[in-house]
N, C-alpha and C positions, 0 to 999 in steps of 0.2 A: 884292440877290434880290428881284421883285415891282417892283423902281422904274421908273416909267418913263424913258423907253420900254420894252417887256419885250424880251429878245434869245431867244436860243435856249435857254439854259439855263433859264427859263420855258416853252418849250416842250416839254424834256426831263423836265420835273419833273411837266408838263401828263401826256404819253404816259403815264410810267412809273407814273402815278396810274391810266391807263385798262386798261393788263396786271393792274395790282395788282385793280384791278373788276373783269376777266376773270376771273383767276383765285379771285376770291373766285363768283362767276359758274358758273365751271365747276365746283369744289366743292359747291357748295349745291342748284343749281340741274339741273346735268347740262350736257352740249352743246346749241348752239344744234338749235335742231329748226325746217330750212326749212320744213317742210310745216306749221307755223301759216300763211306769208307768202302761203297760196293764197289766189288769187281771192275775196273782195274784199277783203280785208286788205290784200296787198301796194296796189292802188290808194290804198287810205286810206293807205299807210305811207309811198308816194311822196307825195302828195295836202299827207300834213302837215309830211315832209320840206322841199319847196318852200318852203311858206306859210315856214316856221322860218328857209331862206335871208333868206327878200328877210325877214322881220322883223327877218330879225338886221341885214342892209344895212341896214335902212333906222332902228334906233335903234343905230348903226356910230359915232354922235356922241358917246351918250349913252353909252354900253357899251363900257367900253375894252378887251377880250377881244375883239369882235368885228371893230374894227378893227384887232384886230393880228393876229388869227385870216387877212387879204388879207395878210399879209408874210410874207417870207422868213424873218422867228424863228420861225413855229411850220411855215410848208410841212419845211424841213430836218429837225426832229427826227420829222415824222410820217412823212415817204420813211425816216427812218433806222428807226424801230421796224419799219414794214410790212416794210423790207429784208431785215431780224433776221429778224422773225419766218420771211418768206418762203426766207431760206436755210438753216435752221431744220427749213421741207415741201420744201426739196430733199435735205435729207442723211440724210430719215429714209423709211422705207417707207409709202408711206399707203396701207391697208388697212383692210378693213371686218373681216374674219371671226373677232375679239378676240383674236390672235396679236406682233400689236405692244405698238411701247411706247405706256403709256395717256397718255390726251392729244393727246402727237405724232403721233402715226399715222392720227389722224383730222382734222387743221389746219383744215380745215372747216369743222369743227363746234367749230372749239376757239375760247372766251369773247374771249382775247388776239388773235386773229390778225384775227379777223370786226371785234373795235372798235378797230382799230390800221386797219384801211382801210375801216372807216365813219367815222372819222377824219379819213383824207386825203384820202376822198372829201368830207367837209363842206366842208374846209378849199377844195380845189377847185374845186370848184362856190361858191361867198362868193368864188375870185378869180375863177374867170369871170361872175359875175352882176357885179359892182364892173367888169370893164371893158367886159358888154358894154352896157350902162348911160350908162356912158363912152367911149364906139365910138370909136375913133379907126383908119382905114385900117392905119396899120402893124403892129397889132396884130393883124392877121387870124391868124396864125399862133399867136400866143395861146392866142384862142378857138376855134381850130378844132383843139389838139392837145387845152386842159383842157377845151373844153365834150365831144368828141368819149370821150373817156378818161372821163366824168363821163354821159354816156349808156351807153358799155360797160359800165363796171362796174355803174352803180347798176340801169339797165334787165335785165343781163344777173341778178341775183342778184335781184332782184324777183323777174323773169320766167321764175326756174326749179324753185317750186315749181306753176305752171301747164305745164308742159314736161307733155307724155304721148309716150313710150319703148314701141312695144307689138312681140312677135314674130309674128311670125306662118309657120306653117310649114306647106307645100304641096306636095303629090305629083304629079309628071304625068300629064297627063287627069282631076284634079282640079277642085272652085271650090270656094275655102275662104273665109269668109266674116267668120268669127271670128280675136282674135288675141289675148294671152296676155301682163298687165303684169306687173314684177319680183316685184311682190305672188305672180301666179300667179293674178289677177283674169281672168276672159274676159270679152274685149267685143265685142258685134255694131257690126259695121261695118255704115256705106248703099254700100258697094258690095263688090261681091264680087272674086276674085285667082281666073283658072283659068291655071294653068302648062302650056305644051306642053313646055315644051324646056327641060331645064337643061344650059351648056353650060358643062361645065370642058377646060381645056386644063390643059398641063405643056409645059414647058423640057424638053427630050433628059437623060437622067439621068446624072451624072455618074459619073466611074468608082469605083467602092466607093459608092456612094450608090446605095439600092433599089429608091427612083420619083424623078421628074424632081420639080423645085421649079412652084410653078403657077401657071400664068404669064396666066388669066381665068376669071373668075366672069361668064358672062350665065343671064338666065330671062327666054324666049319667054313672055311673056301676055298675056292680053288682060280687061281691067277691064269689070266689067257693073256699069253704076251700078244705083240705084233708076227714075232715067228711063227704062230700056229702052234707053242706050246698050251701044256695044259699043265697047271701044279695044282697039286693038293695040300691045304697047309692047315694046319689050326694056329692061332693067333689067338692068345692073351694076357693080360698084366704079366708082364716082368718076362712074357717071351714076345717078345714081339718077332717080326718076319722080314728079312734082306731081299729085296726084291729091286731090277732095276737100278740101283744106286739109291733106292729109297730104304727106311726101314718104316714098316707097320709094328703101330703100337693100338692095342685095344685103349680106348678112347674112356667113351660113354655110349650107352643106349638108350631106350627109353622107358628113363626113369618111372612115370606111371602106370603101366604096362608091369613092372618089375621081372618077375621070372617067366613075364603070357610076351613079354617083348620081342619084335621081331625085327626090330631097326636097329643095327649094330652102326656105332661112327668109330672112325678109323681116326688119324693121327698119324699121315705121313712127312718123313724128313729127311732132308737131306744135306748135309755140310759138306761145303769139298773142304774144309780146312780140315778135316776132325782128325785125317792121322798126324798131323805136325803136335793140335792138341791131345793127341791122346800119347805123342810118345816123349811128350815133357809131364804128363802123369808117372807113368810107367818109369822113367828118370827121377822125380822127387821120391816112388816109392824105393828105389833101389840105393839111392842117398837117403831112407831115413834105416833102410836096412843094414847100415854101411856104418850107422850112426852109432847103434844100437850094439854090433859088433863090438864099435869100439870104446863106446863107453862101460861097456857092461863091467863090473869089478864084481870078481868073483868071493872074493875077503869079505866083503860084510855082506857074510848070508841073513842077517838077520835083517838087513833093510831088504831084500828081497822077500822074506818069510810075510813081511807086515808087509808089502806090496799084493801079496799074493793074497793075504786076507781080504787086503781089502776089496780088492779087485773082485772077489765072490762075496763081498757085501755090497759091494755096490749096484752090481748085476743083481741081487735079488732085491733092490729098491728099486730099481729102474722095472722091474717086472711087477714088482708090487704094486708101485705107481701104474701100471698100468693098468691093474682087471680085471677086466673082463676081456678087455684088448690080446690082453697074455694067452688066451686061453680059446678066443674066438678071433684071429687076424684077421683083418682083412686084406683082398687081395695084394695090394698095395706091400705090406710087409710077408709075404709069400715067397720068402727070394731064398735063393745061396748065402749071400749078401750079409744076409740078419743078422747071424750067428756071429761070422769074425767081423759085422762092422762093430758092433754089441761089447762084442770082448774085448778088442785092441784100444777101444774107449772105454771101456772102466780100468783097463788094467794102465791104460796114461792117467784116465784121473787118479787112480788107485798111486803113482810113483809120483805124480803131481804133488799130493796132498802128502804124502810121506816128507817130501824132499821143502815141502813147506813149516811144516813141524821143526823138521832139520834145522831150517834156514832161521827158527828162533831161538835152538841155541847156539847163533854164529857157525855153523861147521861149515860154512861157502862151499869149499872146497869136495866137498861129498854132493852136496843140493846141486853145482852148477850141473857135476855128472847125472847127479836121476833129472836132473832138469831137462837136459839132449836125449834122456832113453826116453821119459815123458813127454818128449816135444816129438820123436820119433815115432814113439804109439798114437798119438795124437793125427800129428802125420794119414800115418794108414789108416786111422779110421775118418777121418772127411776124404780122402781118395778113396776107400771101398765105398762111401757115405756116395759121391759124386758117379762111379763106375754105377751102381746099385741103379742111382740116379736115373743113367743112362737111359737102361733097359725097364725102366718105369716109364718116365716123364717123357723121352726124350732128347734130354739136357742134359749135361756134368753136375755145372750149377746156373740157379733159378732166383739166387740169393733173398732165397724164406726166410726168415729172421730164424729159426734155425741155425743156416749155415753160414748167415748172417755170423751170430756171436759165434758159432765154430769158429769160423776166422776171425773175427774180434779176440777169441781165445789163444788163437795159434801164433799171431804176431804178438799179440802183449807175452808170450813165449820166448819169442824171434827177438823179442825186441833186449829181454833180459838177458837172453847169448850175447848179443852184440856186443851190450851195455858191460857187461862182465867182461869182454875182452879189452875194450874201450876202457875202460877206468876198475884197476882188480882191482884198489884198495880201497873204492868207497862202497864200503857195504851197506851205510846207513839205505842208501839211493836203490841198490841192486834190492834191498831187503824191501821198498816198498813197492820195485815194483814185483816182487816175488808175490806181496800179498793182491796190490791188484791183476795179476794174472788169475792168482784162486779167485776170486771174485769174478773177474768176466768165465772164468772158470762153475763155475755155480752156475750164473746166470748162464750161460749155454744147456748145462743140465736139468735145470729144474727153474731156473728163475722168469725164464720166456711163458710161461704157462699162464704168469700173472700179469703179462704184460700183451694192453688189450690190442695192440696191434699184430702179436702172435696169435691171438685166441680168436681173432676176426678174419685172417686170412693165411694163417701156416697150415699147411700140409703137414705137417710134424705133432699137432694134436690130434690123438687118436683119443 
């Protein structure tokens, strides 16, 4: 132990030490206070983090720890701890009403969870910097995926305290300039919203049901700016309006009045760090495309045929399980992102199912390529879902139970890939990881429907 070169044992010890430090912090100073990172603190923290990463890279020859952090012996244990704590999150109802399990019901504020991800991002950032400064064209997929993940997570976390979310209640025929934040504070905006008509449409009522399911929510409005401009607009679910740095979302209405509602409620979101988070997402999408291009094996056509057949089967099963929802889609599902999101996920599931079956036969060389391609499709599905969520709910990621298990599945296959690079001869452990990843995939696909936390809190249960 601690003899050079360090291996995974040292990584697990360091990770365990971070978890222990996190537990001490949780017990002594309480949960993480993200609001303390609001501007300009978050900018200072990001600048310091980047300086420290650069200094670590420059000192890698003098300090062995920094050199080791750029290798798989550090990455695999870091991913294992992040994965384990995320699984705890996926199995625990996340709530802030004080009725959940102490500490575990607010994992985003739980020090061990936060420190594990900070450690993982430090390793990813240092590895990315190392490959960037020693750039080779064949490493473009590596850089796109690692830098994209680094940007999306780091900027998403640091930018969260600067994100403003306000709710505005409007009534037909009236003009509203004020909105309210979560704490009940009133904000005067630099524009006003005049509501002309709230449109509410329903599907025909089903036998035995009182009223029909909602089909469409929309608001015909005019925006009045301080410059004297009048901008007519239609705001509806999946079609927010951009105005003066804010995005306005159709959020709610007077549900008691239903189709006769004269009240429309908007959510207004302002995210100063949005361009950086979005850049990270698009870099990861480009990296996923590169993975598919590099790992596609045309000589094994039967594998692709099996995957296509499974894609069709999984898509059919998903739509069938949705039942009447597939015929009467709620407004949130009526998006151009729906079909691409569904198909790429089903393709990913099919390819990874094929990889699991072949893995039992010990054809690990083929399995590795399939996992790369399947993970790329999962990345597409997860990020398409994030882009879709931004258009519906105003945020890329909300740690909804479905999203949490999507992240768990993605991390599982990522762990498999990194483990295979670190220990290519250890096929038994690799197969165990492959089976674990496939179990997590099943939980993400249909298993969460049986989790009490998901049935009570998930917006993905239709």
